[in-house]
Structures are given as structure tokens and as C-alpha cells.
N, C-alpha and C positions, 0 to 999 in steps of 0.2 A: 511438518506441523507437529504441534506438541499435542500430547494426548491430556485428558482430563486430570489422570494421576501425577502428571508432570506440572501441571499449573497449581500455583498455589490456591488455598480454600477461599481465601479473602477476595472478592471482586475486585476491589481497588488494588491490589496487589497484581492481580492476574492483568487489570488493564494497564498498568505500569509496566510490567513486564512485556506485553505485546506492543504497546504504543507509547512508551514511555520516552522516546527520543524527540528532541526537537523538530528534527526534519520529518518524521513520521506524523507528528500531529499536524504539521503544516501541510503535509500531502493528503491527509484524510480531510483537512478544511476544505481544500480544493475540490477533490473526490465528492464532497457532499454537493457540490453545486450540478456535477454533470461528468460524463467520461473525458478524461484527457489523453492527449498523446504526450509522448515522452518529452519532445523538445519543447512543447507548451508549458509540461510542469517545470522543466530545468529553467526557462525564461522568467516564469512566475515566482520561483523561488531564490530570489537574489542571494547568491553566495553558497549555494550548495554545488559540490562537485558532481561530475558524471558518476564517478565511482560510488559516492554515497548515495545518491539517488538511485543507482542501479540497484545497490545493496538493500536498501531500503524497500524499495519495490518488490524485489525478489523474496525478501524477508516476509513482507504482509502477504505476498501472493502465497508463500508455504504455509503461513498461519491461517489463510483462507479468508483474510480479511479484505483483500481485493482480488480481482479477476482480470487477467491479461486476455485480451482478445485481439488475434492476429488475423487479418483480413487478406485472402488470396488475391492481392492486387500487386500490379506493377507500377511504381515502387510499393514494397510492402508498407502496410500501415498496421500499427499496433495502438490498440487503446486500453488504458486501465479505467477500471470502475470499482465502486464500491459492490461488494457483494452482499445478499440479503442476509444481514447480521442475525435475523432471528434463526436461521439454519446453522449458524456457526456455533 
């Protein structure tokens, strides 16, 4: 996660740095609706590779934009959802 000192002072530049890629914007669009599972996201984002989706989700989780919830079930279930952005 980036610290405030590492982010640009301009809010627009900060936004572009954090979510400026095409795929991250589309992932956020989906997560605004509800929490999604990995395969649901992959199916809804035509053309995204598994590696790019994984990297994008990990990056947004590290930046505190989304939360990854692992449910202790068999088989394991993982959901991605937006964090409360007021706290970020």
C-alpha cells in the first residue's frame, strides 16, 4: 500500500495512479454493484487474462481499494468487494 507521501498531491493524479488501467476501472464498475467471485469477474470481463485479473485484484487489495474475503468452506470460496472508501 502506498503512503500519503508517495502519492501525488493532485487528487486526479492520485486516482489515475491507483486505478488508471482499463481493467481496474472495469473491475471497479462491477464491484460497485455487489461482491464478486474471481470466476464471475473473469467471465464478465471479456478479454482479460487470468494473470492480469489476479495482478489487478492484488494491486487494488494492497492499495486498500478492495477487500478479499476467504470463506472457510469446502470448496473454498473467495469474494472481492469494495472497501469503505471513506476510510482509505
